[in-house]
MARZATI-515512 format. One line per field, with one value per residue (C-alpha): residue number from 1; residue in one letter; z, x, y. Coordinates in steps of 0.5 Angstrom, whole numbers, plus 500, padded with zeros to 3 digits. Layout:
num: [NUM;...];
residu: [A;...];
w: [Z;...];
u: [X;...];
v: [Y;...];
END
This chain:
num: [1;2;3;4;5;6;7;8;9;10;11;12;13;14;15;16;17;18;19;20;21;22;23;24;25;26;27;28;29;30;31;32;33;34;35;36;37;38;39;40;41;42;43;44;45;46;47;48;49;50;51;52;53;54;55;56;57;58;59;60;61;62;63;64;65;66;67;68;69;70;71;72;73;74;75;76;77;78;79;80;81;82;83;84;85;86;87;88;89;90;91;92;93;94;95;96;97;98;99;100;101;102;103;104;105;106;107;108;109;110;111;112;113;114;115;116;117;118;119;120;121;122;123;124;125;126;127;128;129;130;131;132;133;134;135;136;137;138;139;140;141;142;143;144;145;146;147;148;149;150;151;152;153;154;155;156;157;158;159;160;161;162;163;164;165;166;167;168;169;170;171;172;173;174;175;176;177;178;179;180;181;182;183;184;185;186;187;188;189;190;191;192;193;194;195;196;197;198;199;200;201;202;203;204;205;206;207;208;209;210;211;212;213;214;215;216;217;218;219;220;221;222;223;224;225;226;227;228;229;230;231;232;233;234;235;236;237;238;239;240;241;242;243;244;245;246;247;248;249;250;251;252;253;254;255;256;257;258;259;260;261;262;263;264;265;266;267;268;269;270;271;272;273;274;275;276;277;278;279;280;281;282;283;284;285;286;287;288;289;290;291;292;293;294;295;296;297;298;299;300;301;302;303;304;305;306;307;308;309;310;311;312;313;314;315;316;317;318;319;320;321;322;323;324;325;326;327;328;329;330;331;332;333;334;335;336;337;338;339;340;341;342;343;344;345;346;347;348;349;350;351;352;353;354;355;356;357;358;359;360;361;362;363;364;365;366;367;368;369;370;371;372;373;374;375;376;377;378;379;380;381;382;383;384;385;386;387;388;389;390;391;392;393;394;395;396;397;398;399;400;401;402;403;404;405;406;407;408;409;410];
residu: [M;R;F;L;R;F;T;P;W;I;G;I;A;A;F;V;I;G;A;L;V;L;R;V;F;S;H;S;F;L;H;G;G;I;W;A;V;D;E;G;F;E;P;V;A;V;S;R;G;P;G;D;P;P;V;F;A;Y;W;I;S;G;T;S;G;E;S;E;K;I;L;R;L;L;K;A;V;Y;H;P;R;N;R;Y;L;L;H;L;D;A;D;S;T;A;A;E;R;R;K;L;A;R;S;I;Q;S;N;Q;I;F;K;A;F;A;N;V;D;V;V;G;K;T;Y;A;I;D;R;T;G;S;S;V;L;A;A;T;L;H;G;A;A;V;L;L;R;I;H;S;D;W;D;W;F;I;N;L;S;A;S;D;Y;P;V;V;S;Q;D;D;L;L;H;A;F;T;S;L;P;R;D;L;N;F;I;D;H;T;S;D;L;G;W;K;E;T;E;R;F;D;K;I;I;V;D;P;S;L;H;M;D;R;N;T;Q;S;F;F;A;L;E;T;R;T;T;P;D;A;F;K;L;F;T;G;S;P;W;L;I;L;S;R;S;F;V;E;Y;C;V;H;S;W;D;N;L;P;R;K;L;L;M;Y;F;A;N;V;A;Y;S;T;E;S;Y;F;Q;T;V;I;C;N;S;P;E;F;R;N;T;T;V;N;N;D;L;R;Y;F;V;W;D;D;P;P;G;L;D;P;I;F;L;N;Q;S;Q;Y;K;E;M;I;K;S;G;A;A;F;A;R;R;F;M;E;D;D;K;V;L;K;K;V;D;K;K;I;L;R;R;S;S;D;G;V;G;V;G;N;W;C;L;G;Q;L;N;G;R;K;E;K;D;L;E;E;D;P;C;S;N;W;G;D;V;N;V;V;T;P;G;S;S;G;K;W;L;R;S;L;L;S;D;L;I;S;D;E;R;L;H;S;S;R;C;K;F;M];
w: [675;675;668;668;663;662;658;651;651;650;650;652;660;660;663;670;669;674;673;673;676;675;678;674;680;687;690;691;696;698;704;709;703;699;693;693;689;694;700;697;699;705;704;703;707;702;708;705;708;707;708;704;697;693;689;681;678;670;665;658;652;646;639;635;635;640;645;646;646;652;655;654;657;663;665;664;668;674;681;687;690;683;680;673;668;661;655;648;643;640;634;638;638;644;642;643;650;652;650;653;661;660;660;665;670;668;671;677;679;677;680;688;687;684;682;675;671;664;661;659;653;650;646;640;640;635;637;633;637;644;645;647;652;655;654;659;664;664;666;671;675;674;677;683;683;684;689;691;694;690;690;683;675;669;661;658;650;647;644;650;655;661;661;669;673;678;683;681;679;686;689;685;687;694;697;693;696;694;690;684;677;672;666;660;660;655;654;647;643;636;630;634;637;629;627;634;638;632;628;631;631;631;634;631;635;642;640;635;637;632;632;626;623;626;621;622;622;617;622;626;633;636;642;650;654;660;661;658;653;655;652;651;651;653;657;664;672;675;683;685;689;682;678;683;682;674;675;681;679;685;683;675;672;669;667;662;660;658;655;650;649;646;639;640;636;640;646;651;649;651;657;663;661;661;668;672;669;671;677;684;687;683;679;683;683;676;674;667;665;662;664;657;652;643;638;632;626;622;620;626;624;629;631;634;630;632;636;635;639;635;641;646;650;649;652;658;659;659;665;662;666;659;652;645;640;639;634;637;639;637;638;643;647;648;650;656;658;659;662;666;667;667;665;663;655;660;666;669;671;676;684;691;692;688;693;686;683;679;684;682;675;669;666;659;663;665;663;668;672;679;680;681;689;692;699;701;697;701;700;693;692;686;682;678;674;679;684;677;676;685;684;677;680;687;682;678;685;688;689;683;679;681;681;674;672;675;670;666;663;657];
u: [350;356;359;362;369;369;374;371;369;374;368;361;363;367;361;364;370;370;368;372;367;369;365;362;360;359;352;347;342;336;335;329;325;325;331;335;340;344;343;346;343;343;342;336;333;330;327;326;322;317;312;316;316;320;327;327;334;333;338;336;339;339;344;346;341;337;339;333;329;333;334;325;324;329;324;318;320;324;322;328;328;330;336;338;344;343;347;349;352;358;354;353;359;363;360;353;355;358;352;347;351;350;344;344;349;345;338;337;333;338;344;340;339;344;341;343;349;351;356;361;366;361;360;360;352;348;341;341;346;349;352;345;346;352;350;345;349;353;348;345;353;355;347;350;356;354;348;345;339;334;329;327;332;328;331;328;329;330;322;319;315;311;304;303;306;312;308;303;308;312;305;303;310;310;306;308;314;321;324;318;320;316;319;315;318;315;318;314;320;316;319;325;328;331;331;335;337;340;344;350;350;357;357;363;360;363;370;370;369;363;357;358;353;351;354;351;355;355;355;348;347;343;339;342;339;344;338;331;331;325;324;319;320;327;322;324;323;328;329;335;337;335;340;346;345;346;351;355;354;355;354;355;348;349;356;354;349;352;357;351;347;354;351;344;340;337;338;336;329;331;337;335;329;333;337;331;327;332;335;332;332;328;323;318;319;317;310;309;308;312;308;309;303;305;302;304;304;300;304;308;315;322;319;311;309;309;304;299;294;289;291;291;285;287;294;292;287;291;294;301;307;310;309;313;314;313;316;319;316;310;303;301;306;304;298;301;305;298;294;298;305;303;309;310;315;322;319;319;313;310;309;308;314;313;311;309;305;299;298;291;292;289;293;293;296;302;308;313;315;311;317;322;320;320;320;318;320;319;311;307;299;297;292;286;292;296;289;288;295;296;289;292;298;295;290;297;300;294;295;292;295;301;302;300;305;311;316;313;317;313];
v: [916;913;912;905;902;895;890;888;880;876;869;869;867;874;878;875;879;885;892;898;903;911;916;922;925;923;921;927;927;930;936;937;932;938;939;945;946;952;947;940;934;929;920;918;912;907;902;894;889;884;891;896;897;893;895;894;893;895;894;897;897;899;901;906;913;910;914;918;913;909;916;917;910;912;917;912;907;912;911;913;906;903;902;903;900;904;900;902;897;897;900;906;912;914;920;918;914;920;924;919;919;927;927;923;928;934;931;934;928;923;926;927;920;916;911;911;908;908;902;906;902;897;892;888;884;881;879;872;869;869;875;878;873;875;882;881;876;882;886;883;882;889;891;886;888;896;895;888;892;889;884;884;884;888;887;892;895;901;900;898;902;902;901;902;907;904;907;901;896;897;896;890;887;889;883;878;872;876;869;869;869;871;867;865;858;851;844;844;846;844;847;850;844;843;851;853;846;842;847;850;857;862;869;873;879;875;877;882;890;892;888;882;878;870;865;858;852;846;841;840;836;831;834;834;828;831;836;838;844;849;856;862;869;874;878;877;879;874;875;877;869;867;872;871;863;866;869;866;859;855;848;847;847;855;854;848;850;857;853;850;856;859;856;857;862;867;863;869;866;859;860;862;858;851;854;855;849;844;847;844;850;855;850;851;859;861;864;863;869;875;880;883;886;885;884;878;878;872;869;871;874;875;881;883;889;896;898;904;907;902;897;902;900;893;895;897;893;887;887;887;891;893;893;892;895;902;907;913;918;915;918;912;913;920;918;913;919;923;918;913;916;923;925;932;932;932;929;922;918;921;917;919;921;927;932;937;931;935;941;941;942;938;933;936;942;939;942;943;937;935;931;937;938;931;927;920;915;909;911;908;910;906;908;904;901;898;895;891;889;887;883;880;878;875;871;868;866;862;856;853;858;858;850;851;856;850;848;841;837;834];
END
């Protein structure tokens, strides 16, 4: 784990500024396939290739008072193969961020595999404006800078939770082309054309030390004709090649759109959709599904409703990989922990890499972390959810379905 310190945001393009990385403790590793405190660790080789499981890069963000939710979410989505970057925004205190970093540092599993990092000096965010887009791009850029060995970028908030195990998710994605992007998108803007795109929003959080509410300008602007606007869900699973394109901008499209979306409300719902669908290189790599489960009020509000046990069966049968939103320590999360992730109260989700597994114990008897001892991190064993998700993804990327998932210019 590394504790990362970054210069404050000066503007929307500040994500390209080089990050200063401060290592809290050096990499520690495995010894002889079993973790041993007194013998130290040896490097773990993560095999990568067409037949190997992929590597996910998780950007997990939250605000003041959500450090415990972030830590629980991290443990729920943890796998030694993956990379994780955690961020608490400017409403949190330095003490909260240090506490989160210490929690990572003190965990033997996170310490051994050294694949969890925390953003140290934070920056302000207002989810209404474009500062949250800047933060997402910043997180992606840092993940590329720290390690570039991952395959897909996944953004999660502290109110999200997985509804499949990481073994299930890795298994489901193993056979997929690594250039696919799971991104909900449409060019049918509807009411958003006048309420989102024609209005000009100013986000002071881009240049303030504290989270500051955005405001709309009196002026409006016409819908652009130099590119086609797309919108959709802000929750994404993006290929590394597309993330590199957005961050490094080897042509002018991502940069130009970044300037435009600096003044668009809820820009994370439209920026990546507009970039990918206007790019000849990437527009045919889209799968029009974000693999998320959520339920809206009628009429819908700005956020989906909080999920509870009444939605559990439908949530699990949906074929989604993640669901939102959840209240902290809700009973439904405990049910997911026990039935799906097989997590102990303070442990990580169980996978094939955990030598303890369940040791013949029933799920209800799980108290100690079965992953306190571990072995090969390159082999995953899916359960029924993983096999179902793999079947669903195979159907989504079939020739006919994939063609219908591509960007359509209405």
